[in-house]
N, C-alpha and C positions, 0 to 999 in steps of 0.2 A: 334593549338596554335595561338592565335591572334597576328598578326604582328603590332607593334607600330612604328611610325616614329622615326628614330634614331635622338635624339637631338644632337646638336653640343656641344661637351664637351670633356674634357680630361678624359681618362679612361685607365686602365691597360688592354691590350688585351691578350687573352689567347694564340693566336698562336705564338707571339714572345717569350713568356715564354717557350712554349714547344720546339720551334725551338732552343732557347738558351740552354735549358737543354740538348737536345739530340746532338745538333751540338757541343757544348762545351765538352760534354762527349766524343764524337767521336774524336774531336781534341785533347783533353787532353789524351785520350787513345793512339792515335798515337804518340803524343809528348812524353809522359812518357814511352810508350813501347820502343821507340827508345832510350830514355835516360837510360832505364833499362840496355842496353848493355854498356853504357858509364859511368853512374854515380852511379852504384850499385843498391841496392834493396830498394830504398826509394820512389818509385813512388806512391804507394797506399795511404799512409796517406796524401801525398801532393795533390793527385788528389781529395780525399774526401774534404779536406780543401778548395781547390780552387773552386770546384763545389758549395759548400755551401756558400762561400763568394760571388760568382758570382750571385747566385739567390737572396740572401739578398740585394745585392747592386742594382740589376736591377729592383727590385720590391719595393724599399723603405722599406725593412724589412717586407713587408706584407706577403710574402710567404717564406717558407723554404722547403728543400727536405729531404727525408728519403729513405733509402733502406737497405735491410737486408744483401745483399752480392753482390760482384762484382768480377767475375772470368775472368781470361785471359789465353788464350793459346798462349804462346810466340812464338811458332813455326808457327802457322797458321795465327796469328793476329786476332783470333776470341775472342769475349768478350760477357759475359752474365751478365746482371743486374737483380736482383731478388727483387720483392716487392718494386718497386719504388713508391714514393708518393710525390706529390706537395701539401703542406698543408698550408692553410691561418692561420695567427695568429690573433685570435679574439680580443685580447687586442689592437694590432696595428690597426686593422680595426675600432674598436670603437673610437680610438684616431683620426683616419682620418675622421670619421664621425663628431666628435666634431669640428675638424679644417676645415670642409667642403671641404675635399680633397678626400673623399672616392669614389671609382668607383661604378657604378650601378650594376656591376656583380662581384660576388665572386665565385672563382673556387676551386674545390677540385678534384685532379686527382690521380688515382692510376693505376699502371701497374703491372700485375702479373709477367711478364717476358719479358725482352728485350734482344734480341740476335743480335749481330753484327758479320757479316761474312767477313773475309779477309780484315782487315784494312791495308792500305798501309802506315805503320808507318815511314819507312825510307824516302819515298817521302814527307810525311807530314812534317817531321822534316827539311829536307834539302831544299825543294822547296816550302813549304807552300801550297802544293796541296794535298788534302785529297781525296783518292779514296776508295770506299767501295762497295763490291759486293751486300750485302743484309742486311737489318735491318728487323727483325721480332718482332712485339709487340703483346703479347698475353693478352687478357682480360683487355684492358684499360677501366677504369670506371671514367666517368667525371660527376660531379655534378655542376650545375650552379644555383646560387641563385641570382635572380634579384630583386633589390629594387631601384626604380628610386628616385633620389634626385633632388630637384628643383635647388640646387646650381650648378649642372652640366649643366643645360640647358643654362646658360649664359656664361659659360667659353669657350673660343675659343680653338679649337683643333689644335695642331701642326701636321704637316704632319708626319704620322708614318714612322718609319725607314723601309727600305727594308731589306729582308734577307741578301743581300750582305753587306749592311752597318753594320749589326749585326755581321758578321763573318770576315770582311776584316782585322781586326787587328790580327786575328789568322791565317786565310788562305786567299790566293788570289783566290783559286778555290776549290769548293767542288763538288764532283761527287759521286752519289749513284745510282747504277744500279736499285735497287728496294727496296721499303718499303712495308711491309704488316702488316696491323693492323687487328687482328682477334677477333671477338666477342666483339665489342665495346658496352658499355652501356652508354647512356647519360640520365641524369635526370635533367630536367629543373623545377625549383621552382620559381614561380612568387609571390613575396611578396609585390608588388606595390599596390595591392588593399586590402580592408579590409579583404577579404577572400582569403587566399593563394590558388593558383592553381598549380597543378603539372602535368607535361607531361613527359613521358618516351619513349625513343627509345632504344630497346634492340636488341642484336644479329646483329649488323652491322659490315660488313667487308669492309675494304678499302685497295686497292692495288694501289701503286704509282710507276710509272716506269720512269727511266732515268732522275733523278734530276740533274740539273746543275746550280750552283750558282757562278757567277763570274761577272766581271764588264760589260759584254755585254749580258748575257743571258736574262735579263729583256726586251731587245729589239727584241728578237727572236719571230717572229709572229707565228711560228710553235709550240711554247710551251705554255702550260697552267699553269700559276703560276710556272714557272721554271721547269716544268715537260713535258714529252712527252705524259703523259696520267695519269688520275686518274680514278679508278673504285670503285664504291660503290655497295655493295650488302647488302640489309636489308632483314632479314628472319622473317617470321611470324609476320607481323606488324598488330596491332589492335588498333582501336581508335573509340570512340563514338562521334557522332555529338554534337555540342554545346547545342542543345535542348534535348539531350539524347534520341531522338526518334529512331535513327538508329545507327547501328554499321558498321564500315568499316573494312574489313579484307583483307590482301594481303599475299599470300604465299611467294612472293619474289619481291623485287624491285631492279632492276639493272640499274646503270647509268655509262656511260663511256664518259669521255671528249674526248678521242682519236676518238672514233666512233661517238661521238656527238649524243648519243641515250639514251633513258630511256625505259626500258622494265618492265612491271608489269605482274606478273604471278599469276593466281588464285585469281582474284579480286572479291570481293562480297560486296554489299551494302544492308544490310538487316534490316527490322524493328525489334525492340527489343521486340515487344509485338504482340499478336494475334490481329486480326482485331477489335474485340470488345474493348479490353483494349487499343488499339492504339487510337481510337477515344475518349475514356473516358479520357485518359491522355492528348490528344491534345486539347480537349475542343472545337473542331470545325470540320466541314466536310473537305473533301479533298481527293486527290489521295494518295494511299499507294504504294510505289515503292519497288520492290524486284529485284535487279540487280545482275547478275553474269556474269563474263567475264573470259574466259580461258586465254586470253593474250591481253594486250594493249601495243603497241610499239609507241614511239614518236621518229621520225628520223630526221636527219639533223637539229639539234638544233643550233641556233645562240648563242654560248656561250658568245661571247664578248658583244653582246647586253644585254644578261641576266645579266652579271656582271656589265656592265656600267649603264644600265637603269632599271634593275630588270623587264624585259619584256621577256616572253617566246615566241620567234618566232621560228617556226619549219617548215620543209618541209611537213612532212606527219605524220599522226597518223593512225595506223592500229589497228582495234578492231576485234578480231576473236572469233567465237563461243560464242556469247553473248546470254543470256537468260534474257529478260526484261518482268516483270510482273507488270501490273498497275491495281490496284483495287480501285473502287469508290463505296461509299455507299450513294445513294440518299435517303435512308430511315433514315439516321441519324437525330435524333430529336433536336440535339443541334444547336448551332450557325453555319450558313453556311459560309464557308470561301470565300472571294472575290478573283476571279481569274484574275481580270484586272491587266495587267502588269506582269503576271507570265507565259506567254507562253515560250516555250523552248529558242527561240532566245532572249527574253527579260531577262530570267534568266541568260543567258550567259553574258549579259552586266553587271550583278551585281557581277560576279566573281571578287574577290579581286585582283588576279594576272592578269595584262594586258597580253594578249596573241594574237597570230595570227598563225593559222595553214593553210598552203596553201591548204591542202587536207586531209580529213578524210575518211578512207575506212572502211566500215562495211561489214563483210563476215560471211556466214553460221550462221545466228543468228535468234532467234525466239522472236517474240513480242506478248504478250497476254494481251488483255484488257478485264476486267470483271467489271460489274456494277450490284449492287443489287438494284432492282427497289422497290420504296416505295409502289406501288399499288399491284403488284403481289407477292411481297416478294420472288421473284426468281432472279437468277443471269443470266444476258445475257453475252455471251462470243463472242469475235471476235479475231481471231488469224491471224498472218502474219508469215508464216513459211519459213525457209531457205532464210532469207532476206539478200540481198546485197545492199549496198548503198554507194554513193560517195558524199561527202559534200565538197564544195569549199568556200574558204575565211571565215573560222570559226574564228571569231575575236570579241574582245570587245575593241580593242585599238583604241583610237580616231584618231591617225595619219593614221592608216590603213583604217579606215572607210571614211576618207576624200578622199582617192584614190578610194575606191570601197565600197559603203555602203550596198551591197547585198551579202547575203549568199545563195548559190544555192545547192540544193540536188536532186540527181537522185536515185530513189530507185526501186529495182526489188524484188518481193516477191511472195509467194503463199498464196492467200486469203483463209482462212479457210482450208489450205493445199490441195485445189482442183483446184483453178483457178489462172492463171498468172495475176499479178497486177503490173502495172508500174505507179509510182507516182513521180511527180516533185514538188519541193517546191522552192519558191523564197521569202526569208525573207528580209524585209527592216530593217536593223539594226539601222538606225537613226530615224525611225518613232516613234513618241511619242504614237501613238495609236496601236502599235504592228502590223502594216500592213504586210500581207503576201498573197501569192497566192499558191493554190495547184491545180494541174491538173493531169489527168492520164487516163489510160484505164484498165478496168477489162475484162478478157477473158471469154470464154465459160465455163459454169458449170451447174450442177443440182441445181436449186434454193431451193430445199428442205433443203439444208445445212444451209440456212439462219435462220431456226427455232431456232438455238442456240442463235441467236441475237434478232430476232423480236418477238419470242413467249414470252419471259419474259419482254421485254422492250416496245413492241408495241401491245401486246395482239392479235397477228396474227399468225395463224398456216398455213404454206405454204404446201398445199396438193400436188401441182405440179407446176413446172415452169422450162421451158427450156431457160436459159439465154444465149443469143448469145454473147452480149458484152455490156459494159457500159462505156461511155466516160463522163468526167466531167472537169469543169474548174471554179474555185471559187476564187474571191477576198474577203479576210476576214481580220478582225482585232479584237480588244478586244470587239467591240460593235455590229458588224453585219457581215453578209456574203451575197454576191450577185454573181450570176453566172448562169450557165446552166448545164444541164445533159441530155445525150442521152442514153435511155435505150431500147435495142433491145431484145425482148423475145417472146416466144410462150407458149401456153398451161398453162396459169396462172390460178390457182384456189386456193382460200384461205378459211380458216375457221376462223371466228371472235370468240374471246374468251372473257371471263369476269371472274373477281375474285369474288367469293362468300364467305362471312364471314363464318368461321367455316369449310371450306373445303380447304385442302392443294392444290389439283389439280385445274388448271384452267378449267372452265366450257365452253362447246361449246355453241355458239348461232346459232343453226342450221337454224332456220327460217330466221333470219337476214342475215346469211351467204349466204343463197340461193338468197335472194334479192340482196345482194352485188355482187355476182358472175353473176347473170342474168342481172341486170339492171344498175349497176354502173361500176364495174371493167371490163376493156377490157382485154380479154385473150391473146391478142397478139399486138405487136407494131413493125413495122407498121401493120395496119389492112389489111383485105383482099382486100381493094381497093387501098392499097399502101400509105395510108395517115399515116404520122408519127406524133406522139404526142411528142413535146419537153417537157423537164422538167425544167422550170425556177426555180432558187433558189433565194429567197429573204427573209431573216429572221433576226430577232433581236437576239442577243446573250445575254442570261441572265448572270449577273455578276458572278454567282456562278458556271457556266458551265466551266469545264476544257477544255483545248486545245484538248485532244483526243476525249472527248465527242462531242465537237463542230464539229469536222471533220465529224463524221458519222451522226450527227443530220442535218448538212447541206446537205449531200447526200440524207438523208431520205426526206428532204423538196422537193428535185427535183424528187424523185421516185414517190411520190403521184400523181402529175399531169401526169406523164408518163404512169401510169396505169389507168388514167381517173378519178382520185380522187383529182382534184384540189381544191383550197380553197373555190370556190363557191359551187362546188358539195359537198365538205365536210360539209359545213354549212347546206345545205339542208338535207344531209344524217343524220347528227347528230340530226336534228329535227325529221326526219322520224324514226330514230332508237329510239329516246326518246319516240315518240308516240307508235311505235310498241312494244317497251319494256314495256311501261305502259299497253298496251292492253294485251300483253302476260302475264305480271305480274298479271293483273286483272283476266285473263282467268285461269291462274294457281291457283290463290287464290280462284276463284269460284269453280274449280275442287276440291281443298283441302277442302273448306267449305262443298261442296256437299258430299264429301267422309266422312267428320266428322259427318254431319247430318245423313247420312245413318248408320254410325257406332253407333251413339247415339240411333236411332230408333231400331236398332237390339238389343242394350243393354237393352232398355226399354222393348221390347217384351220378351227377355229372362228372365228379372227380373220378369215380370208378370207370365210367365209360371212357373218359380221356385216358386213363391208365391202360385199359385193354387195347385201345386204339394204338397207343404208343408201342405196346408189346408186339402187335401184329406187324407194325412197320419194321421192327427190329428183326 
């Protein structure tokens, strides 16, 4: 739901109405419960009349209340209110619209059942101190209809009354041990635009503990809005992204003001269409994300900053057991999407909520990147298994970036599930060109595992390679990457491949591969004389290349000179390959033509023999 700046205006707020209803109900219950022992059995009709009068008066007759039954246990002080409703009067609302006094938000509230436990009636009557053990509210249903009026934008707002100011004429102190609201449904209808939009939140539970409202409680820094703690639990939340391309689902959201934490269980962010339909509806190329998280926890939240400045400052975010899949289709024939300004740290800067996380921890997670190649029509895959990462200074807040403009990440993972990989990132959050650095070390592994990546995307089959280690350090941004790579290996032997029309499998280039392995590619680094070939990286980044593609393309740029296939050699090789390919193609064509001529001669001879045989029969 889109957040709009709140205009300065006079409006009827929902929370004072609800507080007035329930607090007055509690107070009146205590008052009249005690009076029951003194003044006879007249409390119920007086209570009903007083409640209705209070609501009409406090809302300028815009709202009235209804309920089907109100029961009291005079011995225990328990009370139950059934089918309570707060209902707006449409005629009064239209009148306020004409008079330019109508609020932007109109509320309808219904509560299936309200239970009050152990009302201290005598103390409420004698000392004006109301003490209640528990209030339980079942199935509250709130509908908010928003329609912004221009006349509210210029009307000054008076300072809203505090809860104590609302109750002080009835009680000098109100204490409630706990309030529980179960299975809340909220329906928000935005009618401010030509096409109405509707957002619903269902199955929300709220638990409020140790409420104290008196002349001093507002000054108590250990309390959060007069409470010792509020807990929110939202079950089975689902929402589509504004462009309708993805759906987000959460099994449960838990928020506690006392613990200052938010915990999200069973989080998933899924495309709503298969790969083909996704690109058709999107109308452009790009990465498709499939994200699943077992648990996300945000800890040590600065609640006062959030309430005062609407900024999310927190100590730590923990993400456990994530499964991240990124799919790219370079074969897509439509418009190519531009990736400039869309790298992860740049996307963070565009998040609407200002935020700062001191630390983000990622544990036991798998990341899979796959790309369909336009030439081979096959999909290359690179995986990072059992990934653990620590990110520091995760922020998009301007004030925080003035103090420290860099986000740092240290990641440990298993490349292709076989080799240890350590990667460090340093993102410049203020750089307009998206500057960042990535460096790391890849450990020992059997290079044949690289076939899953290089065979579809680079037309190379790794027949053998004993990789000792790979070190890299690259400075990059939206436009280029520059750095170096150190590749230590032995026993390198490759098979060059090509795509042939009409054939699904990639075809071997045996003769050219022999030339490459014998004359061009060095099968070890350092060589037998101890000479080490460095892998300089210096490449331009195409505007349509995504962040993840650019990372491995940059490393590939350094791998080529490491194996003896630098840009100068590559140019010569391409010319040789072209000439050899032409000769091979001509030779193959000559063989095919010769075979065809032979078959034609044999066919003519057979036809002549058949003709002679027929003549003899005649």
